N, C-alpha and C positions, 0 to 999 in steps of 0.2 A: 361274576352278578351284573356289573353295571353293561357289560358291553353285549352281551345274551338283549340285559329291554332293551339300549339299543336300537338293538337292530330291530328287534320285536315290532321295535317304534316306525322303524325307516321302512320296515315290510307292509306294514297294515296301513302306512300314508301312504305307500307304492300304487299298493291295492284302489285304497279310494280315488286315485289320479285316474289309475289307468279305467277304475270301473266308470265316471267323470265322462274323461273323454271317450267314451265307446257310449254312450247318453247321451252326449253333443250331436257324435256322428248321427249316430238313427236317428236322434231326433231331426236332425239339420235334412236331412237322406227324407226322410216320410214327407215333409214339406217339399220335397223338387217332385220332378213331373215323375217318375216312376220311385217302387220304396220295390229298396235291395231283396226284400221275402217275398213278396207276391208280383201278378205278372198282372199289368197295366189292364183295370177293367170296365166299363163305360157305366154311367150312374145313368138315372132318371134323378131330377130335384125341384119335391112343388114347394113352394114360396107359400105363406097365408096368402097370397092375392088369388094366390089361384094359379098361376101360371107354372106352366114346368119345361124347364133347362133340363138336356141329357149332354153330359160331358163326361172328365174326367173329375171328382171332386175328392180333395187331398183338405183335412179339418185340419194339422196343425204344420204352422205354429197359428195358423186359420182359417174358417173356414176360402176352399179357393176352387173353384171347377172352371177348369181349359178346357179348349178345343171345343167351346161350347155351338147349342143345336140346338133351335129352337120349332116350335110345327107354326106355321101362317100361314095363316083363312084366309083362299084366295078366292074373292066369288065374279065369277062369269054370271051373263046373262041370265043361263039356260041352268045351272048345277054352280050350289061349293066346295071345293075340294082344299083338299091344306097342303103344306107342300115344306119340306124341312131350307131350314133356311140356319147359314153359317151365322152367329154373331157379330163376323169382321165384313159381314157382304151390306150391315148397315148405311145408310148413304155417311152418317160421320167419323166412319170407318177404324167402331175401337179394336182394340185387340181382343186377343179372342180368350180371354179371360176376365174372370167373372169372380170377385172379391166379393162375398155373402155374409149378413150376419145369423150369429147360425141360430138364436130368437128368431128370424122370419124365416125358416128350416120348418116346414109341416111332414116329412119325411124325405127322404132316400131307400132308392133299391139299388140290383145290382143289376144289369143288363143281359139277360142271359142270348145265349151264341145268336141263336134263332129267333131272334128281336127281328121285328118290322124294319122297326127304327138303327138296329144297326146294321142292318141291313140294306139299308138308306145310305147310309153317313159312309159305309165301305164303300156303295158306287159309287 
């Protein structure tokens, strides 16, 4: 009788440990560039100050935007245009990663496959 109870406890603890390991792996994988269960999507992220950035948004364990692009207004003598600029092309050459505060994000949305921004990024 004691052996049967001991075996049940051991099996229970083994299952708990396996579940913990699975959850740790999924949390780690979700924070990486690609999550194993969904394809990598591009998002538009608007911050409270009105800036909009484009990239791959991950929210676990922290908000991180990778492959970051933004629109920059260029004013010529005759007209004003916008151009898509990669974050690491700025003069101080930052890494192409932005760590964002969750409370500073107003919204984010996935870009569709026929998005003008996504087509410009892929060119």
